[in-house]
C-alpha positions in Angstrom: 0.4 152.9 -14.2 -2.7 154.5 -15.6 -3.3 156.1 -12.4 0.2 157.6 -12.3 -0.3 158.8 -16.0 -3.6 160.5 -14.9 -1.9 162.2 -11.9 0.6 163.7 -13.9 -1.9 164.8 -16.7 -4.2 166.5 -14.2 -1.1 168.1 -12.5 0.0 169.5 -15.6 -3.4 170.7 -16.6 -3.8 172.4 -13.3 -0.3 174.1 -13.3 0.2 175.2 -16.7 0.1 179.1 -17.3 0.3 178.4 -21.0 -2.4 176.8 -23.1 -2.3 173.1 -22.8 -3.7 169.7 -24.0 -2.8 166.5 -22.6 -4.1 163.2 -24.4 -3.9 160.1 -22.4 -4.1 156.4 -23.9 -3.6 154.3 -20.7 -0.2 154.6 -19.1 0.8 157.0 -21.7 0.2 160.8 -22.0 1.1 163.2 -24.9 1.8 167.0 -24.0 0.8 169.7 -26.4 1.2 173.6 -25.8 -2.0 174.9 -27.8 -5.4 175.9 -27.1 -6.8 173.6 -30.0 -7.8 170.0 -29.6 -5.0 167.6 -30.9 -6.6 164.7 -32.8 -4.0 164.0 -35.6 -0.5 164.5 -36.7 -1.4 167.9 -38.5 -3.1 169.4 -35.5 -0.1 168.1 -33.1 2.4 170.1 -35.5 0.6 173.3 -34.8 1.5 173.1 -30.9 4.1 175.3 -29.6 7.1 173.3 -30.1 9.4 176.0 -28.3 7.5 175.7 -25.0 7.8 172.0 -24.8 11.4 172.3 -25.7 11.8 174.6 -22.6 9.8 172.4 -20.5 12.0 169.3 -21.5 15.1 171.2 -21.0 14.0 172.4 -17.5 13.2 168.6 -16.6 16.1 167.4 -18.1 18.3 169.6 -15.9 16.4 168.0 -13.1 17.1 164.6 -14.2 13.5 163.7 -15.4 14.1 161.9 -18.6 11.2 162.3 -21.1 11.0 162.2 -24.8 12.8 165.4 -26.5 10.2 165.4 -29.3 6.6 167.1 -28.5 5.0 164.3 -30.8 6.1 161.5 -28.6 4.4 160.0 -25.7 5.3 160.0 -21.9 5.0 156.4 -20.7 4.8 155.4 -16.9 5.9 152.2 -15.5 5.5 150.3 -12.5 9.2 150.9 -11.7 8.0 154.5 -10.7 7.6 154.7 -7.1 5.1 157.3 -5.3 8.3 159.0 -4.0 9.8 159.3 -7.7 6.3 160.6 -8.9 6.3 163.2 -6.2 9.9 164.2 -7.4 8.6 164.4 -11.0 5.5 166.3 -10.1 7.8 168.9 -8.0 10.0 169.2 -11.0 7.2 169.8 -13.4 5.8 172.4 -11.3 9.1 174.4 -11.1 9.6 173.7 -15.0 6.2 175.3 -15.7 6.8 178.3 -13.5 9.9 178.9 -15.7 7.9 179.1 -18.8 5.5 181.7 -17.7 
C-alpha cells in the first residue's frame, strides 16, 4: 500500500505544472497546490483550494473518487490493483493537464 502511495506521490510531483507539495504518511498522501511547505493546519489552509477543487472535479468525472476537501488524505488499500493504479495515474495526468 505504501508503494502505491509513493508512486502516486512521485507521479503528481513530476506531472504538475502548478506548485505542488505532497506529504506522505505510510499508505496515505495529502495534496496541496502551494510552493510552501505544509506542516500544520494553518499552512495547509494557504494552499490553492481552487486548483484542488478543479483536480477533484476532473478526477471525479473519470470515476476516480477522492476526498473533496484539500485538507483530507488520500488513502490507498490492497484492493487497488496495478491495473487500477495505472488507470488512476492516467486520469491524474489528464486532470493535471487541464489545470495548466
